TORKOL-4160 file (C-alpha; in steps of 0.2 Angstrom, whole numbers, padded with zeros to 4 digits, m for minus):
166
<pt num="1" X="0247" Y="0261" Z="1272"/>
<pt num="2" X="0262" Y="0271" Z="1277"/>
<pt num="3" X="0267" Y="0287" Z="1267"/>
<pt num="4" X="0283" Y="0286" Z="1258"/>
<pt num="5" X="0297" Y="0296" Z="1267"/>
<pt num="6" X="0309" Y="0306" Z="1258"/>
<pt num="7" X="0321" Y="0292" Z="1262"/>
<pt num="8" X="0310" Y="0279" Z="1253"/>
<pt num="9" X="0309" Y="0292" Z="1239"/>
<pt num="10" X="0328" Y="0293" Z="1237"/>
<pt num="11" X="0328" Y="0274" Z="1235"/>
<pt num="12" X="0318" Y="0276" Z="1219"/>
<pt num="13" X="0332" Y="0285" Z="1210"/>
<pt num="14" X="0339" Y="0268" Z="1208"/>
<pt num="15" X="0323" Y="0260" Z="1199"/>
<pt num="16" X="0326" Y="0255" Z="1181"/>
<pt num="17" X="0338" Y="0241" Z="1173"/>
<pt num="18" X="0356" Y="0247" Z="1171"/>
<pt num="19" X="0370" Y="0237" Z="1160"/>
<pt num="20" X="0388" Y="0240" Z="1158"/>
<pt num="21" X="0407" Y="0235" Z="1160"/>
<pt num="22" X="0415" Y="0231" Z="1177"/>
<pt num="23" X="0433" Y="0230" Z="1182"/>
<pt num="24" X="0438" Y="0217" Z="1196"/>
<pt num="25" X="0453" Y="0218" Z="1204"/>
<pt num="26" X="0462" Y="0202" Z="1210"/>
<pt num="27" X="0456" Y="0195" Z="1226"/>
<pt num="28" X="0456" Y="0180" Z="1237"/>
<pt num="29" X="0440" Y="0174" Z="1228"/>
<pt num="30" X="0446" Y="0177" Z="1209"/>
<pt num="31" X="0460" Y="0183" Z="1197"/>
<pt num="32" X="0459" Y="0201" Z="1190"/>
<pt num="33" X="0446" Y="0201" Z="1175"/>
<pt num="34" X="0433" Y="0212" Z="1167"/>
<pt num="35" X="0414" Y="0208" Z="1167"/>
<pt num="36" X="0396" Y="0213" Z="1161"/>
<pt num="37" X="0385" Y="0218" Z="1174"/>
<pt num="38" X="0366" Y="0219" Z="1173"/>
<pt num="39" X="0356" Y="0226" Z="1188"/>
<pt num="40" X="0338" Y="0228" Z="1188"/>
<pt num="41" X="0330" Y="0239" Z="1205"/>
<pt num="42" X="0311" Y="0238" Z="1206"/>
<pt num="43" X="0300" Y="0244" Z="1220"/>
<pt num="44" X="0288" Y="0233" Z="1229"/>
<pt num="45" X="0277" Y="0234" Z="1245"/>
<pt num="46" X="0270" Y="0251" Z="1239"/>
<pt num="47" X="0286" Y="0259" Z="1236"/>
<pt num="48" X="0293" Y="0254" Z="1253"/>
<pt num="49" X="0307" Y="0242" Z="1247"/>
<pt num="50" X="0317" Y="0241" Z="1232"/>
<pt num="51" X="0322" Y="0223" Z="1226"/>
<pt num="52" X="0339" Y="0222" Z="1216"/>
<pt num="53" X="0342" Y="0209" Z="1204"/>
<pt num="54" X="0360" Y="0208" Z="1198"/>
<pt num="55" X="0370" Y="0197" Z="1187"/>
<pt num="56" X="0388" Y="0198" Z="1182"/>
<pt num="57" X="0396" Y="0188" Z="1168"/>
<pt num="58" X="0415" Y="0188" Z="1167"/>
<pt num="59" X="0427" Y="0188" Z="1153"/>
<pt num="60" X="0429" Y="0168" Z="1157"/>
<pt num="61" X="0412" Y="0165" Z="1155"/>
<pt num="62" X="0408" Y="0162" Z="1173"/>
<pt num="63" X="0392" Y="0169" Z="1181"/>
<pt num="64" X="0389" Y="0178" Z="1199"/>
<pt num="65" X="0371" Y="0182" Z="1203"/>
<pt num="66" X="0364" Y="0192" Z="1218"/>
<pt num="67" X="0347" Y="0196" Z="1224"/>
<pt num="68" X="0345" Y="0211" Z="1236"/>
<pt num="69" X="0332" Y="0219" Z="1246"/>
<pt num="70" X="0334" Y="0239" Z="1251"/>
<pt num="71" X="0322" Y="0248" Z="1263"/>
<pt num="72" X="0323" Y="0261" Z="1277"/>
<pt num="73" X="0327" Y="0257" Z="1294"/>
<pt num="74" X="0318" Y="0271" Z="1304"/>
<pt num="75" X="0325" Y="0264" Z="1321"/>
<pt num="76" X="0343" Y="0266" Z="1316"/>
<pt num="77" X="0354" Y="0279" Z="1323"/>
<pt num="78" X="0368" Y="0287" Z="1313"/>
<pt num="79" X="0386" Y="0285" Z="1320"/>
<pt num="80" X="0397" Y="0292" Z="1306"/>
<pt num="81" X="0406" Y="0310" Z="1309"/>
<pt num="82" X="0401" Y="0314" Z="1291"/>
<pt num="83" X="0382" Y="0315" Z="1295"/>
<pt num="84" X="0370" Y="0315" Z="1280"/>
<pt num="85" X="0354" Y="0323" Z="1280"/>
<pt num="86" X="0340" Y="0315" Z="1291"/>
<pt num="87" X="0329" Y="0314" Z="1277"/>
<pt num="88" X="0338" Y="0301" Z="1266"/>
<pt num="89" X="0346" Y="0291" Z="1281"/>
<pt num="90" X="0346" Y="0273" Z="1287"/>
<pt num="91" X="0346" Y="0262" Z="1272"/>
<pt num="92" X="0346" Y="0244" Z="1274"/>
<pt num="93" X="0352" Y="0232" Z="1262"/>
<pt num="94" X="0351" Y="0212" Z="1263"/>
<pt num="95" X="0361" Y="0204" Z="1249"/>
<pt num="96" X="0358" Y="0186" Z="1244"/>
<pt num="97" X="0372" Y="0180" Z="1232"/>
<pt num="98" X="0378" Y="0165" Z="1223"/>
<pt num="99" X="0393" Y="0163" Z="1236"/>
<pt num="100" X="0384" Y="0168" Z="1251"/>
<pt num="101" X="0366" Y="0163" Z="1250"/>
<pt num="102" X="0361" Y="0169" Z="1268"/>
<pt num="103" X="0368" Y="0185" Z="1274"/>
<pt num="104" X="0374" Y="0187" Z="1292"/>
<pt num="105" X="0367" Y="0204" Z="1294"/>
<pt num="106" X="0362" Y="0219" Z="1282"/>
<pt num="107" X="0374" Y="0232" Z="1276"/>
<pt num="108" X="0369" Y="0249" Z="1282"/>
<pt num="109" X="0371" Y="0267" Z="1275"/>
<pt num="110" X="0366" Y="0284" Z="1270"/>
<pt num="111" X="0363" Y="0295" Z="1255"/>
<pt num="112" X="0376" Y="0308" Z="1252"/>
<pt num="113" X="0370" Y="0318" Z="1238"/>
<pt num="114" X="0369" Y="0307" Z="1224"/>
<pt num="115" X="0378" Y="0293" Z="1231"/>
<pt num="116" X="0372" Y="0280" Z="1243"/>
<pt num="117" X="0385" Y="0273" Z="1253"/>
<pt num="118" X="0383" Y="0256" Z="1262"/>
<pt num="119" X="0394" Y="0247" Z="1274"/>
<pt num="120" X="0395" Y="0229" Z="1282"/>
<pt num="121" X="0408" Y="0220" Z="1293"/>
<pt num="122" X="0408" Y="0200" Z="1293"/>
<pt num="123" X="0420" Y="0188" Z="1301"/>
<pt num="124" X="0428" Y="0188" Z="1282"/>
<pt num="125" X="0431" Y="0207" Z="1283"/>
<pt num="126" X="0422" Y="0223" Z="1279"/>
<pt num="127" X="0414" Y="0230" Z="1262"/>
<pt num="128" X="0410" Y="0247" Z="1257"/>
<pt num="129" X="0398" Y="0249" Z="1243"/>
<pt num="130" X="0396" Y="0267" Z="1235"/>
<pt num="131" X="0382" Y="0268" Z="1222"/>
<pt num="132" X="0381" Y="0285" Z="1213"/>
<pt num="133" X="0367" Y="0289" Z="1201"/>
<pt num="134" X="0369" Y="0303" Z="1188"/>
<pt num="135" X="0356" Y="0305" Z="1175"/>
<pt num="136" X="0356" Y="0289" Z="1165"/>
<pt num="137" X="0373" Y="0283" Z="1172"/>
<pt num="138" X="0376" Y="0273" Z="1188"/>
<pt num="139" X="0393" Y="0270" Z="1196"/>
<pt num="140" X="0395" Y="0256" Z="1208"/>
<pt num="141" X="0411" Y="0253" Z="1217"/>
<pt num="142" X="0415" Y="0240" Z="1230"/>
<pt num="143" X="0430" Y="0241" Z="1241"/>
<pt num="144" X="0436" Y="0228" Z="1255"/>
<pt num="145" X="0448" Y="0225" Z="1268"/>
<pt num="146" X="0452" Y="0210" Z="1279"/>
<pt num="147" X="0445" Y="0208" Z="1297"/>
<pt num="148" X="0453" Y="0219" Z="1310"/>
<pt num="149" X="0461" Y="0231" Z="1297"/>
<pt num="150" X="0462" Y="0249" Z="1298"/>
<pt num="151" X="0451" Y="0261" Z="1285"/>
<pt num="152" X="0467" Y="0264" Z="1276"/>
<pt num="153" X="0468" Y="0245" Z="1271"/>
<pt num="154" X="0452" Y="0245" Z="1259"/>
<pt num="155" X="0456" Y="0241" Z="1241"/>
<pt num="156" X="0444" Y="0243" Z="1226"/>
<pt num="157" X="0437" Y="0225" Z="1222"/>
<pt num="158" X="0425" Y="0231" Z="1209"/>
<pt num="159" X="0421" Y="0247" Z="1198"/>
<pt num="160" X="0407" Y="0246" Z="1187"/>
<pt num="161" X="0399" Y="0260" Z="1175"/>
<pt num="162" X="0382" Y="0256" Z="1169"/>
<pt num="163" X="0370" Y="0265" Z="1158"/>
<pt num="164" X="0350" Y="0265" Z="1161"/>
<pt num="165" X="0342" Y="0253" Z="1148"/>
<pt num="166" X="0325" Y="0257" Z="1140"/>
């Protein structure tokens, strides 16, 4: 059994159940709205991976669900000019959701202090996820932009603030 690296231990910051309000911007997928979000992160495989179970209930009663898996890719290389510490690098996240049950590829990212930054590019566009843990609070922001656009074109799609439950 491999030892848990500092990068694996960093993922454990997310462990717990979080619940809170989300603001959703108008997009190609839906109108502007609010939602109640509930996410649970739990360790599996001896702590080498984190499972994410997420449910969003919008103000109109519609429900969106996501099942995710996060782990560390020790073979990944960093390509950003804003280099994070090596100890908490190379996070990969596979997200399976209501609208896209089979992801094209994982999102990849790094911890920057208390914020996990993940990015993904697909034929449908690009997405940036920023998950910040501060004590019993978690902030999750998703920004998106169309394919072949510049970094200036990212727009916040979802901004959620959650409190640790229990």
